[in-house]
C-alpha positions in Angstrom: 5.1 -57.1 24.4 6.5 -54.9 27.0 6.2 -51.9 24.8 2.6 -52.6 24.0 1.7 -52.7 27.5 3.6 -49.5 28.4 1.5 -47.9 25.5 -1.7 -49.2 26.8 -1.1 -48.0 30.2 -0.3 -44.5 28.9 -3.4 -44.3 26.7 -5.3 -45.4 30.0 -3.7 -42.9 32.3 -3.9 -40.0 29.7 -7.7 -40.7 28.8 -9.9 -37.7 29.3 -7.0 -35.4 29.9 -6.9 -33.8 26.4 -8.9 -30.7 25.7 -10.5 -31.2 22.1 -11.0 -27.8 20.1 -13.0 -28.3 17.0 -13.1 -25.9 14.1 -16.0 -24.4 11.9 -16.7 -21.8 9.4 -19.9 -21.5 7.8 -23.0 -23.7 9.3 -25.7 -23.7 6.6 -27.6 -25.8 4.3 -25.3 -25.4 1.8 -22.0 -25.8 3.4 -20.0 -28.8 4.5 -21.5 -28.6 7.8 -25.1 -27.8 7.9 -27.2 -27.1 10.6 -28.5 -30.7 11.1 -25.4 -32.2 11.4 -24.0 -29.5 13.7 -26.9 -30.2 16.1 -25.9 -33.8 16.0 -22.3 -32.8 17.0 -23.9 -30.9 20.2 -26.0 -34.0 20.8 -22.8 -36.0 21.0 -21.3 -33.6 23.4 -24.3 -33.6 25.4 -24.7 -37.5 26.0 -21.0 -37.4 26.9 -21.8 -34.9 29.6 -19.0 -32.7 28.3 -18.5 -28.8 29.6 -18.1 -26.4 26.1 -16.1 -23.5 27.6 -15.0 -20.4 25.7 -11.5 -19.6 24.9 -11.5 -16.9 27.6 -12.0 -19.2 30.0 -9.6 -21.6 28.8 -7.2 -18.9 29.0 -8.3 -17.9 32.7 -7.4 -21.6 33.7 -11.2 -22.0 34.1 -11.2 -25.5 33.0 -13.7 -28.2 34.6 -12.9 -31.8 34.0 -14.3 -33.1 30.6 -13.9 -30.1 28.8 -13.9 -28.8 25.2 -14.0 -25.9 23.0 -16.3 -25.2 19.6 -14.5 -22.5 17.5 -16.0 -20.6 14.6 -13.6 -18.7 12.3 -14.6 -15.4 10.2 -18.1 -14.5 11.5 -20.5 -15.4 8.8 -24.1 -14.5 9.4 -25.1 -18.1 9.4 -23.0 -18.3 13.1 -25.8 -15.9 14.4 -28.8 -17.5 12.2 -28.2 -21.1 12.9 -25.2 -21.9 15.4 -26.4 -19.2 18.0 -30.0 -20.9 18.3 -28.4 -24.5 18.8 -26.0 -23.2 21.4 -28.9 -21.5 23.4 -31.1 -24.7 22.9 -28.1 -27.0 24.2 -26.7 -24.3 26.7 -23.4 -24.6 24.9 -20.5 -22.1 24.5 -18.4 -21.2 21.5 -15.5 -18.9 20.4 -16.0 -16.9 17.1 -12.9 -15.3 15.6 -13.7 -12.1 13.6 -12.5 -10.4 10.6 -13.9 -7.2 11.3 -13.4 -5.3 8.0 -16.8 -7.1 7.0 -19.0 -6.3 9.8 -21.9 -3.9 9.3 -23.5 -2.2 12.6 -26.6 -3.5 11.9 -28.2 -5.8 9.3 -30.1 -3.8 6.5 -31.3 -6.2 4.5 -31.3 -10.1 4.3 -29.6 -11.9 1.6 -29.2 -15.4 0.6 -26.5 -17.0 2.3 -23.4 -17.7 -0.2 -20.4 -19.9 -0.1 -17.5 -18.2 2.1 -15.2 -17.9 -1.1 -18.0 -16.0 -3.1 -19.2 -14.0 0.0 -15.5 -12.9 0.8 -15.0 -12.3 -2.9 -17.8 -9.8 -3.5 -17.0 -8.3 -0.2 -13.3 -7.5 -1.0 -14.6 -6.3 -4.8 -16.6 -3.7 -2.8 -13.8 -2.8 -0.6 -11.4 -2.0 -3.7 -14.0 -0.1 -5.1 -15.3 2.0 -2.2 -13.2 1.4 0.4 -15.7 -0.1 2.5 -16.2 -3.9 3.0 -19.1 -4.6 5.0 -21.5 -7.4 4.2 -24.6 -8.6 4.8 -22.9 -12.3 4.4 -21.5 -11.7 7.7 -22.8 -11.0 11.2 -23.5 -7.3 12.2 -22.5 -5.9 15.3 -25.8 -5.7 16.9 -26.3 -9.4 16.5 -22.5 -9.9 17.8 -23.3 -7.9 20.9 -26.5 -10.0 21.5 -24.3 -13.2 21.4 -21.9 -11.7 23.7 -24.3 -10.6 26.2 -25.8 -14.1 26.3 -22.5 -15.5 27.9 -22.4 -18.0 25.7 -20.0 -16.7 22.8 -16.7 -15.3 23.1 -14.9 -13.1 20.3 -11.5 -13.0 19.7 -9.1 -11.7 16.8 -8.6 -13.3 13.3 -7.0 -10.3 11.5 -8.9 -7.2 10.2 -8.8 -8.2 6.5 -8.0 -11.8 6.2 -6.1 -11.2 3.2 -2.6 -12.6 1.6 0.6 -11.5 0.6 3.2 -12.6 -2.3 5.6 -14.8 -0.6 7.9 -16.0 -3.4 9.4 -14.0 -6.4 8.3 -16.7 -8.6 5.9 -17.1 -11.3 3.9 -20.4 -11.1 1.0 -20.1 -13.6 -1.1 -18.0 -15.6 -4.5 -17.1 -14.6 -7.4 -17.9 -17.1 -9.4 -14.5 -16.3 -12.5 -16.0 -14.7 -11.0 -16.9 -11.2 -12.9 -15.4 -8.3 -10.5 -15.3 -5.6 -10.8 -12.4 -2.7 -7.1 -12.6 -2.0 -6.2 -12.1 -5.9 -8.9 -9.2 -5.6 -7.1 -7.6 -3.0 -3.9 -8.0 -4.5 -4.3 -7.6 -8.1 -7.9 -6.1 -8.6 -10.1 -7.8 -11.3 -8.1 -10.9 -12.9 -7.6 -10.7 -16.5 -6.4 -13.6 -18.8 -2.7 -13.7 -18.8 -1.9 -12.1 -15.5 0.9 -13.9 -13.3 0.2 -16.5 -10.6 2.4 -15.8 -7.5 2.7 -18.3 -4.2 1.0 -16.7 -1.7 0.4 -17.0 1.9 -1.7 -15.3 4.7 -0.3 -11.7 5.4 0.5 -12.6 8.7 2.9 -15.2 7.5 5.9 -13.0 7.3 7.6 -10.5 5.2 6.0 -10.3 1.6 6.7 -9.0 -1.9 4.8 -5.6 -2.8 4.1 -5.6 -6.6 3.4 -2.4 -8.4 0.1 -3.1 -9.8 1.3 -1.7 -13.2 3.1 -4.7 -13.7 0.3 -7.0 -14.5 -0.6 -5.2 -17.7 3.0 -5.2 -18.8 3.2 -8.9 -18.2 -0.1 -9.5 -19.8 1.2 -8.1 -23.0 4.2 -10.4 -22.8 1.9 -13.1 -22.0 -0.4 -12.6 -25.2 2.4 -11.7 -27.5 5.2 -14.3 -26.5 3.9 -17.0 -24.0 0.3 -18.1 -24.6 1.0 -20.6 -27.4 3.9 -22.1 -25.9 4.2 -25.4 -23.6 3.8 -24.8 -19.8 7.3 -25.4 -19.1 8.8 -23.0 -21.5 6.5 -20.5 -20.8 7.2 -20.6 -17.1 11.0 -20.3 -17.7 10.6 -17.3 -19.9 7.8 -15.7 -17.6 10.5 -16.1 -14.5 13.4 -14.5 -16.8 10.9 -11.6 -17.8 9.9 -11.2 -14.0 13.8 -11.3 -13.0 14.4 -8.2 -15.7 11.4 -6.5 -14.1 12.5 -7.1 -10.5 13.9 -3.6 -9.5 11.2 -1.5 -11.4 7.9 -3.0 -10.2 8.6 -5.0 -6.8 9.4 -3.9 -3.1 10.8 -6.6 -0.9 9.6 -6.2 3.0 12.1 -6.1 5.7 11.0 -7.2 9.1 10.1 -3.5 10.1 7.8 -3.0 6.9 6.2 -6.4 8.0 5.7 -5.1 11.6 4.2 -1.9 10.4 1.8 -3.6 8.1 0.4 -6.2 10.6 0.3 -4.1 13.7 -1.9 -1.9 11.6 -4.3 -4.6 10.7 -4.4 -6.1 14.1 -4.8 -2.7 15.9 -8.0 -2.3 13.9 -8.8 -5.9 14.6 -8.4 -5.4 18.3 -10.0 -2.1 18.3 -13.1 -2.9 16.7 -13.8 -5.7 19.1 -13.0 -3.4 22.2 -15.1 -0.5 21.1 -18.0 -2.8 20.2 -17.9 -5.1 23.1 -16.0 -3.2 25.4 -13.6 -6.1 26.0 -9.8 -6.8 25.2 -9.3 -9.4 22.8 -6.4 -11.5 23.7 -6.2 -14.4 21.4 -5.3 -14.5 17.8 -6.5 -17.3 15.2 -3.9 -17.6 12.2 -5.8 -17.0 8.9 -5.4 -20.1 7.0 -3.5 -21.5 9.7 -0.2 -19.6 8.2 2.0 -19.0 11.3 5.2 -16.9 11.9 7.6 -16.7 14.8 8.3 -13.1 14.2 4.6 -12.3 14.0 4.1 -13.9 17.4 6.9 -11.6 19.0 5.2 -8.5 17.2 1.5 -9.6 18.5 2.8 -10.4 22.0 4.0 -7.0 22.3 0.7 -5.7 21.1 -1.4 -7.8 23.9 -2.0 -11.2 22.2 -1.6 -13.8 24.7 -2.4 -17.0 22.7 -2.4 -18.3 19.0 -4.7 -20.7 17.6 -3.9 -22.7 14.7 -5.3 -25.0 12.1 -2.8 -27.8 13.2 -4.9 -31.2 14.5 -4.4 -32.9 17.5 -5.4 -32.1 21.1 -4.4 -29.7 24.0 -3.7 -30.3 27.8 -5.1 -28.7 30.7 -2.2 -26.4 30.7 -1.8 -25.5 27.0 0.9 -24.6 25.1 -0.2 -20.7 23.9 2.0 -20.4 20.9 0.5 -23.5 19.2 -3.2 -24.3 20.4 -4.3 -27.1 18.0 -7.8 -27.7 16.6 -9.6 -30.2 14.5 -11.6 -29.7 11.6 -13.2 -32.1 9.0 -14.1 -31.4 5.4 -17.1 -33.5 5.8 -17.9 -33.5 9.5 -20.2 -36.3 9.8 -21.6 -37.5 13.2 -19.5 -40.5 13.1 -16.2 -38.8 12.3 -17.2 -36.2 15.1 -17.4 -38.9 17.4 -14.0 -40.5 16.6 -12.2 -37.4 16.6 -13.7 -36.5 19.8 -12.6 -39.7 21.4 -8.9 -39.2 20.4 -8.6 -35.6 21.4 -10.2 -36.5 24.7 -7.1 -38.7 25.4 -3.7 -36.7 25.7 -1.6 -39.5 24.1 -3.7 -40.4 21.2 -4.5 -36.6 20.5 -0.8 -35.8 20.5 0.1 -38.9 18.1 -2.8 -37.7 15.8 -1.2 -34.2 15.6 2.2 -35.6 14.8 1.1 -37.9 12.0 -1.6 -35.4 10.5 
């Protein structure tokens, strides 16, 4: 009885002392969150008289009571086409984390909006062929400058390329040949039947394994001649034995210095693109796919990054832990779910409990 009373007192005391941060990607008629749903979220925020602040303002300690953040990852064109007009309509602020490899200077044509995976796949396919990944599926710098000048939208880092690295020296399956994943395109080029599937993580998640691309066709011949008709368990056993036999010839295992060089180059490209176009220093980094690394934090802090934004659910305080900023994303972000999550995340105790159990 006393424990329940103490919990109730704590919940009441910490009510409205959390700072919720919500995460979106695409907002368009085809995405999980369409513009009508997104507007319903903004209406809920408005009805509760909440202050939407940017990440830059949060970092400056400029945090009025009853504050929250709206964030969007990657920088898709629909953020300009649908989100920005709604932010202006309700006079609300947001922060967008940019993948700068894909941004054109200005929009040269209007394309039908594609789902993010296909949009990224086509951009990466173009990058692998030509060295240029700029895509009309993303915002242009011209559009970004307009949003930035409005004072409603802050722009921060999300890596330059948003790609993956092989993380384990292990084959866990075989491609059918019809897969269209942008990280596969980056690592392997066009996928073919019999190529090996390796465990992947975001490239900022730590030292990885660099594969000589010639191994793919060597392995494919082995798969077609030896593995294709075997049961999966036996095929994987033989595949990993074959992998081990070819370890020295086709694979390089990164050390910390290799990792540092790789992500430093990518982050510098990301930060410099934002600096040169918006005349601002980006100080916050959003982990691609939420894949974090203690080693990467040290490296990026030395490059000027002051805060790290995750996909870990929960809430944040008015004096946040900048190594672990939490956000809430729901796959089906209905107004009812949004309202429930907003209620939880505005309470510092309930938000922390939510973070621990989610």
